[in-house]
C-alpha positions in Angstrom: 252.0 -59.9 277.3 252.8 -58.2 274.9 252.1 -60.2 272.1 248.3 -59.5 274.0 248.7 -56.0 273.2 249.6 -56.1 269.9 247.0 -58.7 269.0 244.7 -55.5 270.7 245.8 -53.1 269.1 245.4 -54.4 265.3 241.9 -55.6 266.0 241.4 -51.6 267.4 243.0 -50.8 263.5 240.9 -53.0 261.8 237.5 -51.8 263.7 238.7 -48.1 262.8 238.5 -48.9 259.1 235.6 -50.8 258.9 233.5 -48.0 260.6 235.7 -44.8 258.2 234.5 -47.1 255.0 230.5 -46.1 255.2 231.3 -42.6 255.9 233.8 -42.2 253.0 230.9 -44.3 250.4 228.4 -41.3 251.4 230.5 -38.9 250.6 231.2 -40.5 247.4 227.9 -40.9 246.3 227.2 -37.3 247.6 229.8 -35.9 245.0 227.9 -38.1 242.3 224.5 -36.5 243.1 225.1 -34.0 242.9 227.7 -34.0 239.5 225.1 -35.7 237.8 221.6 -32.8 238.6 224.5 -30.2 238.5 225.6 -30.4 235.2 225.9 -26.6 234.1 227.4 -25.2 237.4 225.4 -22.2 236.2 222.9 -20.3 238.4 219.4 -20.0 237.5 218.1 -17.4 235.3 216.9 -14.1 237.5 213.4 -13.9 236.3 213.8 -10.1 234.6 216.4 -11.5 232.6 214.2 -14.6 231.5 213.3 -15.6 228.3 210.1 -18.1 228.2 209.3 -18.9 225.0 205.4 -18.1 223.8 205.3 -16.7 227.3 207.3 -13.7 227.4 210.9 -12.1 228.5 211.6 -10.9 231.1 209.2 -9.0 232.8 207.0 -8.3 229.8 204.4 -11.6 228.8 202.3 -12.0 225.7 199.1 -10.5 225.7 199.9 -8.4 228.0 197.8 -4.7 227.9 200.1 -2.1 226.6 199.3 0.9 229.1 200.6 -1.7 231.3 204.3 -2.1 229.3 204.7 1.8 229.1 204.3 2.0 232.9 207.5 -0.6 232.6 209.5 0.5 230.0 208.3 4.2 229.4 207.7 6.4 226.2 209.4 4.3 223.1 211.9 6.1 221.6 210.4 5.1 218.1 206.9 3.5 217.1 204.1 3.4 214.0 200.6 2.3 214.5 198.1 1.5 211.9 194.5 -0.7 211.5 194.5 -1.3 215.4 197.7 -2.5 215.5 200.9 -0.6 216.2 204.9 -1.5 216.9 207.0 0.4 219.4 210.9 0.4 220.0 213.1 1.3 222.8 216.7 1.9 222.6 219.3 1.0 225.1 220.1 4.7 226.9 217.7 5.7 224.2 221.0 5.7 222.0 219.8 4.2 218.3 223.1 2.2 217.7 222.4 0.2 221.1 220.3 -2.7 221.8 216.7 -2.6 220.7 213.5 -3.7 222.9 210.5 -3.7 220.0 206.8 -5.5 220.7 204.2 -5.5 218.3 200.7 -4.8 220.0 197.0 -5.5 218.5 193.9 -4.6 219.4 191.2 -7.1 219.8 188.6 -6.0 217.9 184.5 -6.9 218.0 185.5 -7.7 222.0 184.3 -6.4 225.2 187.8 -5.5 225.7 189.2 -3.8 222.7 192.3 -2.8 224.5 196.4 -3.5 222.5 197.8 -6.2 224.0 201.1 -7.9 223.4 201.2 -10.0 220.6 205.2 -10.3 219.6 208.1 -9.2 221.7 211.6 -8.7 220.1 215.1 -8.0 222.1 218.7 -7.9 220.9 221.2 -7.6 224.2 222.6 -10.8 225.4 221.8 -9.7 228.8 218.2 -11.8 228.2 218.4 -15.8 228.2 216.6 -19.0 227.7 216.4 -20.9 231.3 219.3 -23.6 230.0 221.3 -20.1 228.8 220.3 -19.3 224.9 220.3 -15.3 223.9 221.9 -13.4 221.4 225.0 -13.6 220.4 225.1 -17.6 220.0 226.2 -19.5 216.7 223.3 -20.9 215.1 225.0 -24.5 215.9 225.1 -24.1 219.0 221.4 -23.4 219.2 220.4 -25.9 217.1 222.7 -28.3 218.8 220.6 -27.8 222.0 217.7 -30.0 220.5 215.2 -27.5 222.3 213.2 -25.4 219.5 212.1 -27.3 215.4 213.3 -24.6 213.6 212.7 -23.3 209.9 214.6 -20.5 208.5 210.9 -18.4 207.6 212.5 -15.5 206.9 214.9 -13.1 205.4 215.8 -9.2 205.4 218.4 -6.6 205.1 220.0 -4.5 207.1 222.9 -2.1 206.9 223.7 -4.1 203.8 223.5 -7.3 205.4 221.5 -10.1 205.0 220.0 -11.8 208.0 217.1 -14.6 208.4 214.3 -16.0 210.6 214.9 -19.4 212.2 211.3 -19.8 213.7 209.7 -22.8 215.8 206.1 -21.6 215.2 204.5 -24.2 217.8 207.2 -23.2 220.6 206.5 -19.2 220.2 210.1 -18.6 219.9 212.0 -17.4 216.3 215.9 -16.1 216.2 217.3 -13.5 213.9 221.1 -14.7 212.1 223.5 -13.4 210.3 225.5 -14.3 207.5 228.0 -15.2 210.0 225.6 -17.8 211.3 225.2 -15.7 214.9 222.3 -14.8 216.3 221.4 -11.2 216.7 218.3 -11.2 217.7 215.1 -12.9 219.6 211.3 -12.8 218.8 208.9 -14.4 221.7 205.2 -14.8 219.4 201.8 -16.5 220.5 202.7 -20.2 219.9 201.7 -22.1 216.7 201.4 -18.9 215.0 204.8 -17.5 212.7 206.8 -14.8 213.5 206.1 -13.3 210.7 202.5 -13.1 211.2 202.5 -9.7 212.8 200.2 -7.0 210.4 204.0 -4.2 211.0 206.6 -6.1 210.5 209.9 -5.7 212.8 211.7 -5.4 209.7 209.9 -3.6 206.9 212.0 -5.0 204.0 211.3 -8.7 205.5 210.2 -11.4 202.7 208.5 -15.0 203.4 210.6 -18.3 202.0 209.2 -21.4 201.1 205.7 -19.7 201.3 
């Protein structure tokens, strides 16, 4: 009798182990799937912070009318205009030492709608980021390692006695301003298949082209 009881107990234990295996395997698979799809653990960049090459930065888009931009950002802190082109600058908290948002506008002369439109957007705040979290403050080597852009050193300028270079992916519509430590200090979004230096009024008055 005791022998039969022991055999029955062993059989129950074996069945229990067999039934538990698929559950363990399913859990392992789910863990593997999560780790393979969520490689960064970072949340998607909110729309108001998102940089889309050749398209937009935050709520401001390429080819958006100037009137719409001014309604969103308010009166600019500084500006310049000539020949149907204009450059507007906003400083964080209206402090000239703060982060900058600059927008280059151009009128579509000779068309039915000659409204001034956004052609380039420049920011210096790391609050704005691309979908894979590229922003100002990043090292050039880190930006290039992502292999998202085909960057060409296209121009240089000086500011405060320091030398800066502009690395542009003209086809993508994205450029990075890099300082002498190889750190990104500014990001420019422009129309795809056009150079970042093609604006009539440059973001930096002493900009010089390289290799042209």
